[in-house]
VOBA-1610 file (N, C-alpha, C; in pm, whole numbers, padded with zeros to 5 digits, always signed):
BEGIN
Met+00465+00639-00832Met+00471+00579-00699Met+00402+00441-00698Lys+00288+00433-00767Lys+00216+00306-00770Lys+00301+00197-00832Arg+00367+00231-00943Arg+00447+00129-01009Arg+00569+00092-00924Leu+00626+00190-00857Leu+00741+00163-00770Leu+00703+00065-00660Thr+00591+00092-00592Thr+00552+00002-00483Thr+00508-00134-00536Phe+00446-00136-00655Phe+00408-00265-00713Phe+00532-00349-00740Asp+00636-00287-00795Asp+00759-00360-00826Asp+00825-00412-00699Ile+00826-00329-00594Ile+00887-00371-00468Ile+00813-00490-00410Ile+00680-00479-00403Ile+00601-00584-00339Ile+00601-00712-00422Ser+00592-00701-00554Ser+00592-00823-00636Ser+00727-00894-00628Ser+00834-00818-00609Ser+00965-00880-00591Ser+00973-00952-00456Leu+00922-00886-00351Leu+00927-00946-00218Leu+00832-01065-00205Leu+00713-01053-00264Leu+00613-01158-00250Leu+00644-01279-00337Phe+00680-01251-00462Phe+00690-01359-00560Phe+00830-01381-00613Gly+00924-01295-00576Gly+01056-01304-00637Gly+01049-01270-00784Leu+00950-01190-00823Leu+00925-01159-00963Leu+01005-01035-01002Glu+01109-01053-01080Glu+01195-00942-01117Glu+01144-00873-01243Arg+01214-00768-01283Arg+01173-00686-01395Arg+01159-00770-01522Gly+01053-00743-01598Gly+01032-00816-01723Gly+00889-00802-01771Ala+00859-00866-01883Ala+00728-00853-01945Ala+00617-00908-01857Val+00645-01016-01784Val+00541-01075-01698Val+00501-00977-01590Arg+00600-00915-01525Arg+00568-00820-01419Arg+00497-00697-01475Asp+00536-00653-01595Asp+00470-00539-01658Asp+00323-00569-01684Ala+00296-00688-01738Ala+00158-00725-01767Ala+00077-00742-01640Leu+00139-00800-01537Leu+00070-00818-01409Leu+00034-00682-01349Ala+00124-00586-01359Ala+00098-00451-01307Ala-00019-00387-01381Ala-00022-00403-01514Ala-00131-00346-01593Ala-00264-00410-01555Asp-00264-00542-01535Asp-00387-00610-01496Asp-00435-00566-01359Phe-00343-00540-01268Phe-00385-00497-01135Phe-00449-00359-01138Met-00407-00273-01231Met-00472-00144-01244Met-00618-00162-01287His-00642-00252-01384His-00779-00281-01427His-00858-00346-01314Leu-00792-00434-01241Leu-00859-00503-01131Leu-00909-00403-01027Leu-00824-00306-00991Leu-00862-00208-00890Leu-00970-00114-00940Asp-00972-00087-01070Asp-01079-00003-01126Asp-01216-00066-01101Gly-01220-00199-01100Gly-01347-00267-01080Gly-01402-00259-00940Val-01317-00222-00844Val-01363-00212-00705Val-01473-00107-00693Trp-01458+00003-00767Trp-01557+00112-00759Trp-01655+00110-00875Ala-01645+00012-00963Ala-01733+00008-01080Ala-01870-00048-01044Val-01969-00010-01123Val-02102-00070-01109Val-02090-00217-01147Pro-02135-00310-01062Pro-02114-00453-01088Pro-02204-00508-01198Val-02181-00461-01320Val-02255-00508-01437Val-02157-00584-01525Asp-02179-00714-01540Asp-02085-00800-01612Asp-02120-00804-01760Leu-02084-00697-01831Leu-02102-00688-01975Leu-01968-00653-02040Pro-01949-00691-02168Pro-01817-00677-02231Pro-01757-00537-02227Phe-01841-00433-02229Phe-01789-00297-02241Phe-01771-00229-02105Thr-01793-00299-01995Thr-01790-00234-01864Thr-01654-00251-01795Ala-01626-00157-01705Ala-01504-00166-01624Ala-01507-00289-01534Phe-01628-00328-01493Phe-01641-00445-01407Phe-01597-00572-01480Arg-01639-00586-01607Arg-01596-00702-01687Arg-01445-00701-01706Arg-01389-00585-01738Arg-01243-00576-01754Arg-01172-00614-01624Ser-01230-00575-01514Ser-01171-00608-01384Ser-01175-00758-01359Leu-01286-00823-01391Leu-01298-00967-01372Leu-01197-01042-01459Arg-01182-00999-01583Arg-01087-01065-01672Arg-00943-01043-01625Ala-00915-00922-01579Ala-00780-00893-01528Ala-00751-00975-01403Ser-00854-00993-01319Ser-00837-01074-01198Ser-00806-01219-01234Ala-00877-01272-01333Ala-00854-01411-01374Ala-00713-01430-01430Arg-00669-01334-01511Arg-00533-01343-01566Arg-00428-01335-01455Ser-00450-01245-01361Ser-00355-01229-01251Ser-00346-01355-01167Arg-00460-01416-01141Arg-00462-01539-01062Arg-00387-01651-01133Arg-00401-01659-01266Arg-00328-01762-01341Arg-00178-01742-01329Val-00135-01617-01340Val+00009-01588-01330Val+00061-01625-01192Ile-00011-01583-01087Ile+00035-01610-00950Ile+00030-01760-00921Ala-00072-01829-00975Ala-00078-01974-00958Ala+00042-02041-01025Gly+00081-01990-01142Gly+00199-02045-01210Gly+00325-02022-01130Ile+00337-01904-01070Ile+00453-01874-00986Ile+00455-01966-00864Ala+00336-01990-00807Ala+00327-02079-00691Ala+00370-02221-00726Gln+00329-02269-00843Gln+00369-02404-00886Gln+00520-02413-00907Glu+00578-02309-00967Glu+00723-02308-00986Glu+00796-02305-00852Thr+00745-02224-00759Thr+00807-02214-00627Thr+00796-02346-00552Lys+00682-02412-00565Lys+00664-02542-00500Lys+00766-02643-00552Ala+00787-02642-00684Ala+00886-02734-00742Ala+01027-02702-00693Lys+01059-02575-00681Lys+01191-02535-00632Lys+01210-02578-00486Leu+01104-02567-00406Leu+01113-02610-00267Leu+01139-02760-00259Glu+01071-02835-00345Glu+01089-02981-00344Glu+01229-03021-00390Arg+01288-02941-00480Arg+01423-02971-00528Arg+01531-02911-00439Gly+01490-02837-00338Gly+01587-02773-00250Gly+01650-02649-00308Glu+01588-02592-00411Glu+01642-02472-00476Glu+01587-02344-00415Ala+01496-02357-00320Ala+01439-02241-00251Ala+01410-02281-00107Ser+01399-02181-00021Ser+01366-02206+00119Ser+01240-02127+00155Arg+01184-02155+00270Arg+01061-02087+00309Arg+01081-01937+00327Ser+01206-01893+00342Ser+01234-01750+00358Ser+01263-01680+00226Ser+01252-01752+00116Ser+01284-01692-00015Ser+01189-01577-00049Asp+01060-01599-00031Asp+00960-01496-00055Asp+00831-01539+00013Leu+00726-01457+00001Leu+00601-01486+00072Leu+00538-01616+00024Ile+00537-01640-00107Ile+00474-01761-00159Ile+00546-01885-00105Ala+00678-01881-00102Ala+00754-01995-00047Ala+00718-02017+00099Cys+00702-01908+00173Cys+00665-01919+00314Cys+00526-01981+00330Leu+00430-01933+00251Leu+00293-01986+00259Leu+00287-02133+00221Leu+00362-02170+00118Leu+00364-02310+00074Leu+00430-02400+00177Ser+00513-02343+00264Ser+00587-02423+00363Ser+00514-02436+00496Leu+00401-02368+00511Leu+00328-02375+00638Leu+00270-02515+00658Thr+00296-02572+00773Thr+00243-02706+00806Thr+00185-02707+00946Asp+00099-02805+00972Asp+00045-02821+01107Asp+00134-02916+01187Asp+00088-02953+01306Asp+00170-03038+01394Asp+00200-03175+01333Ser+00111-03221+01244Ser+00132-03352+01182Ser+00220-03345+01058Gly+00257-03223+01018Gly+00339-03207+00898Gly+00260-03185+00772Ala+00127-03184+00782Ala+00043-03161+00663Ala+00040-03012+00629Arg+00033-02984+00500Arg+00027-02845+00456Arg-00099-02777+00507Gln-00084-02654+00554Gln-00199-02582+00609Gln-00280-02511+00502Leu-00217-02474+00392Leu-00286-02397+00289Leu-00283-02470+00156Ser-00397-02470+00088Ser-00402-02524-00047Ser-00339-02422-00142Glu-00311-02464-00264Glu-00252-02371-00360Glu-00348-02256-00391Glu-00478-02286-00392Glu-00576-02179-00415Glu-00573-02077-00302Glu-00559-02124-00179Glu-00550-02033-00065Glu-00422-01950-00069Val-00314-02010-00118Val-00189-01935-00135Val-00209-01822-00236Val-00278-01852-00345Val-00307-01749-00446Val-00394-01640-00385Asp-00496-01680-00308Asp-00585-01582-00244Asp-00507-01488-00152Cys-00421-01546-00068Cys-00341-01465+00025Cys-00248-01371-00050Ser-00189-01420-00157Ser-00096-01338-00235Ser-00169-01223-00305Met-00285-01252-00362Met-00364-01148-00427Met-00405-01041-00326Gly-00453-01086-00211Gly-00497-00991-00109Gly-00384-00902-00061Thr-00267-00960-00042Thr-00152-00882+00005Thr-00108-00781-00100Leu-00108-00823-00225Leu-00065-00733-00332Leu-00165-00620-00353Ile-00294-00653-00349Ile-00397-00551-00365Ile-00393-00452-00249Gly-00383-00506-00128Gly-00388-00421-00010Gly-00261-00344+00018Gly-00150-00385-00043Gly-00023-00325-00008Gly+00032-00221-00103His+00019-00243-00235His+00097-00157-00323His+00034-00020-00344Glu-00099-00013-00360Glu-00160+00118-00386Glu-00164+00204-00260Thr-00193+00142-00146Thr-00195+00218-00021Thr-00056+00273+00011Ser+00048+00194-00016Ser+00184+00242+00007Ser+00218+00358-00085Ala+00172+00351-00210Ala+00198+00460-00305Ala+00129+00588-00260Ile+00006+00575-00211Ile-00068+00691-00162Ile+00005+00754-00044Leu+00047+00670+00049Leu+00117+00719+00168Leu+00245+00793+00129Met+00327+00735+00042Met+00453+00799+00005Met+00429+00930-00069Thr+00329+00932-00157Thr+00299+01053-00232Thr+00267+01169-00139Phe+00180+01143-00041Phe+00140+01251+00049Phe+00245+01280+00156Met+00326+01182+00192Met+00439+01211+00281Met+00531+01313+00215Val+00564+01289+00089Val+00654+01379+00017Val+00591+01516+00003Arg+00462+01520-00025Arg+00393+01650-00039Arg+00400+01729+00090His+00369+01664+00202His+00372+01735+00330His+00514+01777+00368Leu+00611+01691+00342Leu+00749+01726+00373Leu+00797+01845+00290Ala+00755+01851+00165Ala+00795+01962+00078Ala+00741+02095+00127Asn+00632+02093+00203Asn+00570+02215+00254Asn+00597+02237+00402Asp+00682+02157+00462Asp+00711+02169+00605Asp+00862+02154+00625Pro+00938+02263+00608Pro+01085+02256+00614Pro+01138+02200+00745Asp+01075+02233+00857Asp+01124+02186+00987Asp+01113+02035+00999Thr+00997+01982+00960Thr+00978+01837+00965Thr+01073+01767+00868Leu+01089+01825+00750Leu+01180+01767+00651Leu+01323+01764+00705Ala+01366+01874+00769Ala+01502+01881+00823Ala+01523+01776+00932Ala+01422+01758+01019Ala+01434+01658+01125Ala+01441+01518+01069Met+01366+01494+00963Met+01365+01361+00902Met+01497+01335+00830Val+01550+01436+00761Val+01679+01422+00695Val+01788+01394+00797Gln+01783+01465+00911Gln+01882+01444+01016Gln+01878+01301+01067Glu+01757+01247+01087Glu+01745+01109+01133Glu+01808+01013+01032His+01781+01035+00905His+01835+00946+00802His+01986+00962+00789Asp+02035+01086+00806Asp+02180+01107+00800Asp+02251+01033+00912Glu+02192+01033+01031Glu+02250+00963+01145Glu+02259+00812+01118Ile+02159+00761+01049Ile+02155+00617+01021Ile+02256+00578+00914Thr+02273+00666+00816Thr+02356+00630+00700Thr+02501+00678+00709Lys+02534+00759+00810Lys+02669+00819+00813Lys+02780+00716+00829Asn+02750+00603+00892Asn+02853+00501+00911Asn+02849+00392+00805Lys+02769+00414+00701Lys+02759+00314+00595Lys+02848+00354+00477Gly+02898+00255+00410Gly+02979+00281+00293Gly+02895+00329+00176Asn+02959+00383+00075Asn+02889+00433-00042Asn+02815+00319-00112Gly+02683+00333-00124Gly+02603+00230-00189Gly+02565+00114-00100Glu+02605+00117+00027Glu+02571+00008+00118Glu+02421+00011+00149Ala+02358-00103+00142Ala+02213-00111+00157Ala+02171-00098+00303Leu+02048-00051+00323Leu+01989-00049+00456Leu+01956-00190+00499Val+01960-00214+00629Val+01920-00343+00684Val+01803-00320+00778Trp+01746-00431+00825Trp+01625-00422+00907Trp+01645-00336+01032Asp+01762-00348+01096Asp+01790-00268+01216Asp+01791-00119+01185Asp+01832-00082+01064Asp+01830+00059+01026Asp+01687+00111+01020Leu+01598+00031+00965Leu+01458+00072+00955Leu+01396+00089+01093Ala+01436+00003+01187Ala+01382+00010+01323Ala+01422+00139+01393Lys+01527+00205+01346Lys+01573+00330+01407Lys+01498+00452+01353Met+01417+00433+01252Met+01349+00546+01189Met+01221+00583+01264Lys+01236+00619+01390Lys+01121+00651+01475Lys+01047+00774+01425Phe+01123+00879+01394Phe+01059+01003+01349Phe+00993+00983+01213Thr+01057+00908+01125Thr+00998+00879+00994Thr+00863+00810+01010Trp+00857+00717+01105Trp+00731+00647+01131Trp+00625+00743+01181Arg+00665+00842+01265Arg+00567+00939+01315Arg+00515+01027+01200Val+00605+01062+01108Val+00562+01139+00990Val+00462+01057+00907Ala+00490+00929+00893Ala+00399+00842+00818Ala+00263+00834+00888Gln+00263+00821+01020Gln+00137+00813+01093Gln+00055+00942+01080Glu+00123+01055+01089Glu+00051+01182+01076Glu-00004+01198+00935Thr+00070+01151+00835Thr+00020+01153+00698Thr-00103+01064+00686Leu-00097+00947+00747Leu-00212+00855+00743Leu-00332+00913+00816Arg-00308+00992+00919Arg-00420+01055+00990Arg-00489+01157+00901Leu-00410+01241+00833Leu-00468+01345+00749Leu-00526+01291+00619Val-00457+01196+00558Val-00501+01141+00429Val-00494+00989+00434Pro-00586+00925+00504Pro-00583+00778+00510Pro-00612+00717+00373Pro-00527+00628+00324Pro-00552+00565+00193Pro-00687+00496+00187Ala-00725+00430+00297Ala-00859+00372+00307Ala-00943+00472+00387Phe-01027+00549+00318Phe-01096+00659+00385Phe-01209+00612+00475Gly-01237+00483+00474Gly-01340+00430+00562Gly-01339+00279+00559Leu-01421+00219+00643Leu-01427+00073+00648Leu-01566+00029+00692Phe-01600-00093+00655Phe-01729-00151+00691Phe-01711-00255+00800Arg-01810-00265+00887Arg-01819-00373+00983Arg-01965-00419+00990Arg-01983-00549+01008Arg-02117-00605+01016Arg-02152-00630+01163Ala-02269-00586+01204Ala-02313-00607+01342Ala-02342-00755+01365Ile-02274-00816+01461Ile-02293-00959+01488Ile-02410-00982+01584Gly-02468-00874+01632Gly-02585-00884+01719Gly-02651-00747+01727Asp-02774-00742+01776Asp-02840-00613+01793Asp-02755-00525+01885Thr-02726-00405+01839Thr-02637-00315+01913Thr-02700-00177+01923Glu-02699-00121+02042Glu-02748+00015+02060Glu-02630+00109+02074Phe-02632+00216+01995Phe-02523+00314+01999Phe-02582+00454+01992Asp-02553+00532+02095Asp-02595+00672+02100Asp-02745+00687+02076Gly-02822+00595+02132Gly-02966+00601+02120Gly-03024+00537+01996Tyr-02938+00485+01908Tyr-02984+00421+01785Tyr-02964+00270+01796Leu-03061+00196+01743Leu-03050+00051+01740Leu-02994+00007+01605Ile-02885-00066+01609Ile-02826-00124+01488Ile-02861-00272+01487Pro-02953-00315+01402Pro-02997-00455+01403Pro-02885-00551+01362Lys-02894-00671+01409Lys-02799-00775+01373Lys-02796-00792+01220Gly-02676-00804+01165Gly-02660-00824+01022Gly-02644-00696+00942Trp-02676-00583+01001Trp-02659-00457+00929Trp-02511-00423+00918Gln-02477-00354+00809Gln-02339-00307+00792Gln-02328-00162+00838Val-02219-00134+00905Val-02192+00001+00953Val-02067+00053+00883Phe-02074+00176+00833Phe-01958+00236+00767Phe-01895+00338+00860Leu-01766+00325+00880Leu-01690+00418+00963Leu-01601+00503+00873Ala-01622+00633+00873Ala-01535+00725+00800Ala-01419+00764+00890Ala-01298+00743+00842Ala-01180+00771+00924Ala-01175+00916+00969Ser-01221+01008+00884Ser-01215+01150+00919Ser-01303+01185+01039Ala-01400+01099+01072Ala-01487+01127+01186Ala-01408+01140+01315Thr-01302+01062+01329Thr-01217+01074+01448Thr-01084+01143+01416His-01030+01118+01297His-00900+01177+01262His-00904+01329+01260Met-01020+01386+01225Met-01032+01531+01213Met-01116+01590+01325Asp-01130+01518+01434Asp-01207+01564+01550Asp-01114+01639+01644Ala-01141+01768+01665Ala-01055+01851+01750Ala-01056+01807+01895Ala-01160+01735+01935Ala-01164+01685+02073Ala-01067+01569+02093Ile-01023+01508+01985Ile-00931+01394+01993Ile-00790+01436+01952Phe-00779+01505+01838Phe-00649+01551+01789Phe-00649+01704+01785His-00566+01764+01867His-00558+01910+01875His-00517+01968+01740Glu-00588+02072+01698Glu-00564+02134+01567Glu-00554+02027+01459Pro-00663+01958+01432Pro-00658+01841+01344Pro-00614+01870+01201Ala-00635+01992+01151Ala-00596+02023+01013Ala-00447+02051+01001Lys-00377+02062+01113Lys-00234+02092+01112Lys-00152+01964+01101Phe-00050+01966+01017Phe+00041+01853+01006Phe+00142+01862+01119Asp+00135+01769+01213Asp+00220+01774+01332Asp+00259+01632+01371Ala+00376+01590+01326Ala+00421+01453+01353Ala+00448+01429+01501Ser+00471+01536+01579Ser+00504+01518+01720Ser+00388+01461+01799Arg+00266+01472+01748Arg+00151+01419+01822Arg+00157+01266+01832Phe+00240+01203+01749Phe+00254+01058+01753Phe+00381+01013+01823Lys+00437+01101+01904Lys+00555+01062+01982Lys+00521+00949+02076Asp+00399+00955+02133Asp+00345+00844+02210Asp+00248+00770+02120Gln+00247+00638+02126Gln+00170+00558+02031Gln+00029+00529+02081Pro-00076+00547+01995Pro-00068+00622+01871Pro-00070+00773+01895Ser-00118+00816+02012Ser-00116+00956+02049Ser-00145+00965+02197Ala-00083+01062+02262Ala-00098+01073+02407Ala-00242+01101+02447Thr-00317+01168+02361Thr-00453+01208+02398Thr-00561+01128+02328Ala-00525+01048+02231Ala-00626+00978+02151Ala-00675+00852+02222Pro-00807+00838+02235Pro-00860+00715+02295Pro-00844+00597+02200Pro-00861+00475+02249Pro-00847+00356+02163Pro-00940+00363+02042Cys-00891+00314+01931Cys-00968+00304+01806Cys-01008+00440+01748Ser-00940+00546+01787Ser-00966+00676+01725Ser-00874+00699+01605Phe-00758+00633+01605Phe-00668+00636+01489Phe-00689+00505+01414Val-00760+00513+01301Val-00805+00391+01234Val-00750+00381+01092Ala-00630+00435+01071Ala-00570+00423+00938Ala-00548+00279+00898Phe-00529+00191+00997Phe-00511+00048+00972Phe-00636-00032+01007Gly-00748+00036+01029Gly-00868-00035+01073Gly-00862-00057+01223Gly-00927-00163+01267Gly-00928-00193+01410Gly-00998-00324+01437Gly-00979-00375+01557Gly-01044-00500+01595Gly-00974-00621+01536Pro-01043-00736+01535Pro-00981-00860+01485Pro-00937-00852+01339Arg-00999-00765+01261Arg-00965-00754+01118Arg-00874-00635+01089Ile-00797-00594+01188Ile-00703-00485+01167Ile-00600-00526+01061Cys-00552-00429+00986Cys-00454-00456+00881Cys-00332-00527+00938Val-00285-00630+00869Val-00170-00706+00918Val-00043-00622+00918Arg-00044-00509+00849Arg+00075-00425+00844Arg+00087-00336+00967Gln-00018-00327+01048Gln-00007-00250+01171Gln+00084-00324+01267Asp+00180-00252+01324Asp+00275-00318+01412Asp+00215-00339+01550Arg+00287-00411+01634Arg+00238-00444+01768Arg+00279-00342+01873Asp+00386-00269+01849Asp+00428-00177+01953Asp+00460-00039+01900Ala+00583-00018+01855Ala+00623+00119+01821Ala+00641+00143+01672Gly+00591+00056+01590Gly+00600+00079+01447Gly+00731+00039+01386Asp+00812-00039+01458Asp+00944-00073+01407Asp+00938-00150+01276Asp+00837-00237+01261Asp+00836-00322+01143Asp+00720-00292+01051Ala+00660-00175+01064Ala+00543-00144+00982Ala+00575-00062+00859Leu+00700-00018+00843Leu+00730+00083+00744Leu+00830+00046+00635Pro+00881-00075+00623Pro+00990-00097+00528Pro+00958-00061+00385Gly+00835-00089+00340Gly+00799-00061+00201Gly+00796+00087+00169Gln+00780+00173+00271Gln+00777+00316+00248Gln+00908+00383+00287Ala+00972+00335+00394Ala+01091+00402+00445Ala+01206+00400+00346Val+01225+00288+00278Val+01340+00276+00187Val+01327+00372+00069Pro+01213+00376-00004Pro+01203+00472-00115Pro+01211+00617-00067Val+01147+00649+00046Val+01152+00786+00097Val+01295+00822+00136Glu+01365+00727+00197Glu+01505+00751+00234Glu+01588+00781+00110Ala+01561+00709+00002Ala+01634+00733-00123Ala+01605+00872-00178Leu+01480+00917-00166Leu+01445+01051-00211Leu+01517+01158-00129Leu+01521+01138+00002Leu+01586+01236+00089Leu+01735+01244+00064Gln+01797+01128+00038Gln+01941+01126+00015Gln+01977+01173-00125Gly+01881+01168-00215Gly+01913+01194-00355Gly+01889+01336-00402Gly+01836+01424-00317Gly+01812+01561-00361Gly+01721+01636-00267His+01670+01749-00316His+01584+01836-00236His+01440+01821-00282Leu+01347+01839-00189Leu+01205+01829-00222Leu+01146+01969-00232Arg+01065+01989-00332Arg+00988+02113-00341Arg+00864+02084-00423Gln+00757+02157-00393Gln+00635+02139-00470Gln+00653+02210-00603Ala+00627+02140-00711Ala+00659+02192-00843Ala+00545+02268-00908Gly+00431+02273-00843Gly+00319+02342-00904Gly+00207+02357-00805Thr+00093+02397-00854Thr-00023+02412-00770Thr-00123+02303-00802Asp-00218+02287-00713Asp-00323+02188-00732Asp-00435+02255-00811Pro-00448+02228-00940Pro-00542+02303-01024Pro-00687+02282-00989Lys-00721+02172-00929Lys-00861+02143-00900Lys-00892+02150-00751Gly-00792+02183-00670Gly-00816+02186-00527Gly-00837+02049-00469Ala-00791+01946-00541Ala-00823+01808-00501Ala-00748+01765-00378Leu-00634+01830-00352Leu-00550+01782-00243Leu-00574+01852-00112Gly-00659+01950-00101Gly-00688+02026+00018Gly-00633+01973+00150Asp-00672+02021+00258Asp-00621+01975+00387Asp-00697+01854+00440Lys-00815+01830+00384Lys-00897+01721+00437Lys-00880+01595+00353Pro-00900+01479+00414Pro-00885+01354+00341Pro-00996+01336+00239Pro-00973+01258+00134Pro-01076+01234+00034Pro-01196+01164+00095Thr-01315+01197+00044Thr-01437+01142+00101Thr-01517+01059+00004Ser-01471+01045-00119Ser-01544+00964-00215Ser-01445+00902-00312Pro-01486+00793-00379Pro-01396+00730-00475Pro-01350+00825-00584Thr-01439+00914-00630Thr-01402+01006-00736Thr-01295+01103-00691Ser-01318+01167-00575Ser-01219+01264-00528Ser-01089+01195-00491Met-01098+01072-00441Met-00976+01001-00405Met-00893+00975-00530Asp-00957+00932-00637Asp-00884+00901-00759Asp-00817+01026-00814Thr-00886+01139-00806Thr-00829+01264-00855Thr-00713+01309-00767Ser-00732+01304-00637Ser-00634+01360-00544Ser-00506+01279-00536Leu-00511+01154-00579Leu-00393+01071-00564Leu-00299+01080-00682Ser-00338+01149-00785Ser-00250+01163-00901Ser-00144+01267-00873Pro-00016+01229-00874Pro+00090+01325-00840Pro+00144+01401-00960Ser+00072+01399-01073Ser+00129+01455-01196Ser+00157+01604-01184Phe+00078+01677-01103Phe+00102+01819-01092Phe+00190+01853-00972Ile+00235+01751-00898Ile+00321+01776-00782Ile+00467+01761-00820Phe+00496+01660-00898Phe+00636+01630-00928Phe+00661+01643-01078Lys+00764+01715-01111Lys+00802+01731-01251Lys+00892+01616-01291Lys+00830+01506-01321Lys+00904+01385-01359Lys+00849+01343-01494Lys+00913+01381-01599Lys+00860+01354-01732Lys+00918+01225-01786Leu+00829+01137-01823Leu+00871+01010-01882Leu+00825+01010-02027Arg+00918+01011-02117Arg+00882+01019-02258Arg+00904+00885-02326Arg+00802+00844-02397Arg+00812+00717-02469Arg+00793+00746-02618Lys+00888+00700-02697Lys+00883+00723-02841Lys+00864+00589-02911Lys+00743+00540-02898Lys+00713+00412-02962Lys+00593+00430-03053Gly+00602+00373-03170Gly+00489+00377-03261Gly+00380+00283-03215Glu+00263+00300-03273Glu+00149+00219-03233Glu+00173+00071-03262Glu+00232+00041-03376Glu+00255-00098-03411Glu+00353-00163-03315Glu+00458-00091-03278Glu+00556-00146-03183Glu+00492-00171-03047Glu+00402-00081-03007Glu+00334-00097-02879Glu+00243-00220-02882Lys+00175-00242-02994Lys+00089-00360-03005Lys+00170-00488-02996Lys+00287-00490-03062Lys+00373-00608-03056Lys+00419-00635-02914Arg+00453-00528-02842Arg+00499-00544-02705Arg+00390-00605-02617Arg+00267-00556-02634Arg+00157-00608-02553Arg+00128-00755-02586Lys+00136-00790-02715Lys+00115-00930-02752Lys+00221-01019-02690Lys+00344-00973-02687Lys+00453-01050-02626Lys+00428-01068-02477Met+00381-00964-02411Met+00351-00972-02268Met+00244-01077-02242Arg+00139-01075-02325Arg+00030-01171-02307Arg+00077-01314-02329Arg+00163-01333-02430Arg+00214-01468-02456Arg+00294-01519-02338Glu+00376-01434-02279Glu+00457-01477-02165Glu+00369-01506-02044Met+00263-01428-02025Met+00172-01454-01913Met+00099-01586-01933Asn+00056-01610-02056Asn-00018-01733-02083Asn+00069-01857-02073Ser+00200-01838-02074Ser+00290-01954-02063Ser+00295-02009-01922Phe+00245-01933-01823Phe+00243-01983-01685Phe+00135-02089-01668
//
């Protein structure tokens, strides 16, 4: 799932199609994300050092893509709607001056790729898991997708208006995010002395909000451990007070992927792959959770999150590679050479 969402997002953001460069970029992003939870010790043998080096390589690749896109824009070979980088490079103020430097374009692209591909993979993995164990919800979702696709020709692609019709699919996604939020918590810094529930939070202190504090509160969500997409028929829920559903965060720094009204445009990266799964066969859980990692409650620590997000025991999808060690080394060297050419 992670690689699927990475490929989708890198294609949409950078116009980067299948090849050695995208393979190497994906590998570097895995190392980069490992460093988020690593002890920040910058020594050659640490995950943190590997993460820093992977980040530097990724930035060079994206900077090279940005330079190529800029040249294409100047030659008229691309438009601002070609991909995200083209759009960012085309932003201007009232005087016609560019609003973002190339470094800022790289920063925005890195942030979007980091924030988008792994969270989408987590969401799709757990959506499929819940659907496989809830025949009624699965049937309702299949019916919705059948209604959308029945008038389409064989192999005809979905369009934006089709995604906007996936109301029930969006509710399933929201309920999945409530039970297993990819970001299990968030930090906020107090901009002034704040008193809350009898406690003084001094200015400058950081406060950590665990999503499960409200997502699993029976006073807010009835039967919180139950998977029930109908609770999101009203947005975000008929009984939930503001900022109780925080899968996308909240306040001025809310995730840019949170939609403004009914979720019409918040789901394209997840709806299309899930739709393909529903149209392509039947879902069933292929095994048991040997470590109990997937329980009913959301992950509460980096370790449990890393364990619970591995779908290897859920789906019987065997990928066999018959490559010798020498051939693998040659492939990696080729990938590095192509990346360094940017």
